[in-house]
N, C-alpha and C positions, 0 to 999 in steps of 0.2 A: 488810826490804828488802835485796836482794842488790846489792852495789856492784861495779863493774868492777874487775878487777885488771890492772895494767899491768906487763908483763914487759919489762925493758930489755935483758937479755942471755940467751943460751941456756945450757942446763945441760950439754949433752953433744954431742960431734961424733962421728959414726960414719964410719969410713973405708970406702973402696970395698972390696967383696968380703967384708964382714962381719968385718973385722980387729979389732984391739984398739980398745977404746973408752976414751977418757980425757977428763977435764974439761979444756977449754981455753978461754981467753978468746976471745970472738967479737966481730966488729964490732958496734957499738951498733945494736940492732934493737928497735924498740918495737912491741909488739903488745898489744892489750887483750882480755882474756877477760871475757865477761859471761854469766852464766847467763840464758838467754832465755825460760825458762818451760816449761810442760808437765811439771813435776816429777811423777814417779810413772808416767809413760807411757813405753813403749818406742817409739822412733822407727824404724820399719822402713825407710822411704825418705824422702828429701827431694827436692823438685823446684822448679824455677823455670819458671813458665808464665804468659804474658800479663802480665808485670810483677808477678806475685804469687809468694809462696812457699807451697808446699803440703807438708804432712807426712802421710804414711800411718802411723798409730799403732795402738797396742794398744786404743784406744778411739775410733775414728773418724778422719775426715779434718779436718785443721785448716788454716787459711789465715792468712797474714800479708801485709798490703799496706803500701805506703809511708806510708799515712795512718792505719793501724789502730794501736791501742794494744795490742800483743802479739798472740798467736795466738788465733784464734776458731774454734770448731767450725763445720764446713761440711758436716755430714751424717754418716750411718753411725755415730752414737753407739751404743755397745754392740756394735760390730763390731771384730774384729781385721783391720785393713786392711794387707795386705802389699805391694801394688803398685798403681800407678795409671798408666794409659796415657792421654795427652792427645791426642785425635783432632783437635780444633780448639778455638776459643776457649771454647766452653761444653760441648762433648761429651767426656765422660771415661768410661773404663771401669776399674773397680776389681776386684781380687781380694780377697775378704774372707770371714771366717767369724764367725758370731754368737758372742758371748761367753756362751754357755750350755752347760750340761753335756752336753746331748744334741744339740748343733749338728751339722749335716751337714758334710761336707768343704767346703773353700773353694769359693765360687761367684763368678760374675761379676755385678756390678751396674753399672748404667749411669745416667748423668745427661746431660741436654741443657740443663741450667740452671746450669752451672758449679758443681755440687755442692749446690745448694739442695734439690733433690728427686732421690731415687734409686729405681730399680726393678730387680728381677731381670732379667737378660738371658737370653733363651732360646737357649742355646748347645748345639750338638750336634757330635759327632765320631764317626767310625766305629771309632776305635782305642781310646779310653779314656774314662772318665767325664768329661763336660764340666763336672761340678760340682767338679772338682779341678784347675783351671787356675791355675798360679802362675808367678812370674817374668816377668810381662808386660813387653814392650817394644814400642815402636811406631816404625816407619820411615816417616816422612812422605813421603819421596821416592818410595816405591813403594806407599804406602797399605796397608802390611802390619803386622799384629799378630803377635807371636811369644809363645809360652808353653811351659811345661813341664807335662806331665800323665802321671803314672805312669811317669816317666822317659822318656817320648816327647817329642820336640821337634815342636811343632805350629805351624801358621801359619794366619791367617785374612785374607781379602781383602774381607770384608763386615762390618767393624766387630764382629767377635767372634761372629757367628751360626754360621757353618759353619767347622769346624776340620779341616784336613787334615794328614797327616804332612809334615813339612818335606822329607823325602826319600821319594819315592813308593815305593821298594822296601823301606823300613824296616818290618820286622815285629817286631823286638825291639831293645832298646837296653840293653846291659849297663852303660852308663855312667850314673851318677846325676848329673844336671846340676843345677847351682846357679844358672846364668844362661844366657841366650841373647840375642844381639844381632846387629845387622847393621852391618858396617863402612860408614860413610857415604861413603867414597871408593871403595872397591873393590866394595862391594855383597856381599861374602862374609859368610857366617854363622859366628859364633864361639860356642862353648859350652864351659863348664868345670865341673869337679866332681871325681869320682873313679870309677875303674872297678872291675871285679869283684875285682881283686887289691889293692884299696884304695890304688892309686897315684893321686897328684894328676894329673888327666887334663885335657888341653886338645885341642880339635878344631875344625877349620874346614872349610867346604865352599863350593864355588862355588854361588852362588844361581842361576846360569844353567844349569849342567850337572849339579849334584849331585855333582861329583867331589870326593873328599876331598883337601884341600890340606894339612892338618896333622892329625896324630893322634899325640900324644906325651905322655909323663909329664914333669912338671916338679917336681923335688925328690924328697925321700926318701919311702919307704913306711913306715907308712901316712901319708896326708895327703890334702889336697884343694886344688884351685885355687879360690880364693874370689872373685876379682874381676879383671877385665881393663880396663885403661885405654888408650885409643887416643890416640897423639900427634896433636894437631890440625894440626901442620905437616908431619909426616913419616909418611906412611901406612904405611911398612914398620916403624916403631918402635912396639913394644908394651911396656907394663909390666903385670905381674901380681903379685898377692899370693897366696901359698900358706901352708899351715901352717908351712912352714919359714922363710918370709921374703919378701923382695921380689926380683923378677927383671926383666931387660930383654932384649928381642930387637930387633935392628936389621936382621933379614932376614926379617921377616914370620912369625916363629914357628918357623923351622927350628932355630935354635940359641938357647939362653938362657944369659945370664950372671947369676950370683948377685950381688945388690947388698948386702943386709944382712939379718941375723936380727933378729927382734923382741926386746924386753926379755925377761928370763927369765920363763917360764911365761905368755907372752902370745902372741897372734897378731894379724895385720893383716886385718880383715874387708874393707877397701876402701882405695882410693887414687884420686887424681884430679889433673888438671893445672889450673894457674891459668888463668882465662879471659882474662887480659891478657897473660901471659907464659908461653909453653909450656915455658921452661926450669925454671920453678918447679913442683914437684910436692909434694903433701901426702898424709900418711897419719896414722893414729892407731890405737893398739892397744887390746885389751882382754884381761883375764885369762882363761885357759883354765879351764873348769869352776868359774867363780865369777860368779854373777849379783848378788852383793852389792856393798857399798861398796868402791871401789877408786880408785887415783890415776889422774887423767886425764893422758895423755901424748900430745902433738901433735908431729908430725915434719914437717920441711920440707927439700926439696932445691932448690938453685938451679942445678943442672946436670943436669937430666933424670934424676935418680936415682942419679948416681954417688956423691955424698957427701950425708950427711943430718945435720941438726941437730935435737936433741931438746929440746923445751920441756915443762916441767911446770906444770900448772895450779896456781897459787900458793895457792888456797883449800883448803877441806876436801875430803876424798875425796868422790866422787860415785857415785851408784848405777849399777852395771851396765857401765860401759865403753862404748866407741864401737861403734855398730851401723851407722851410715850417715853420709855426708858430702855436702856441697854447697858449691861455691864460686861466688859471684856478684859483680857489680860494683855497689857502692852509693856514690854521691857520688864517682865516679871512682876508687875504691879497692876492692881485693879484700876481701871478707868471706867467711870460711869458717864454715859451720854444721856442728856435730857433733851427730848424733842418738844419744842414749845408750839402752842397754838397761835401761830403767826409771828413768832419771834426767833425762828431758826433753831440752832442747836447750841447747848452749853455743855462743855466738857469738864469733868471733875476728876482730877488726878488724886486718887486716894493715897494715904500714907503707906 
């Protein structure tokens, strides 16, 4: 049986701008680390939907409720599920690939029973194979799905049946995109990844006019932009993670200030804001070119990314390092879930 670990002080403070890092005593902060199950699975994405937690994993969709005893399979066993878009309470669309040697490219599957039964979705597009749609995201306010296929950015307004280029004039896209999302306040479309010169690339367009708003490299070459986090209180403030480290823009992506580098031989795959306090930001790193056992490192900022405190999981090394993150409110306190690349899920109860 895995027991919770209580961490009373942090191990490392990182100064603004990626400066010298030194061990310093910190104010007493108690957080509890608990391995939360699904050992051996890669957790591609974590979601909070309809008061339930969902995990898109290397072997199906799992769900955890406030009354359930741990994570339970909710369909698509033997599928590599990379993304889930939640259209309403019971209508979900997933991007998944069968865990078989001769499996086709990722396909879309659909459920109208909250995941209890799934069926293939008949998707089509004029630009690229509709069987390789990944990076799903859903904007409820405009009932639009977004996805990436063969490096094209696509959108669907009919629950994933018909897909069209996000930009009507787009015939080629030299940028390899790792994500696409809609800003909930401005409505603009953001995408990040890397370009033909292997530069970490970020771009944004007006959803109304298609006009390019941002097209810039962020960080050193070679590299890639891995994740973008939108400040829930300040629409012009953005945080992103790249291979080089963490960055912040306070002018809607025109200029970027470097915040800090990851630990040696590591990178940050994701970061997010606390759902109760936007000043608090969380991230976690994983080792580069190592999918095996490694130390779990969790980091927290209390001033929107300017300074960071590094916490080390006090138990044994865990498989794979961090792949995904989710922060939710449980019993009036923040709980952070880390999805690992082969190591299941770690739950962190914040103070």
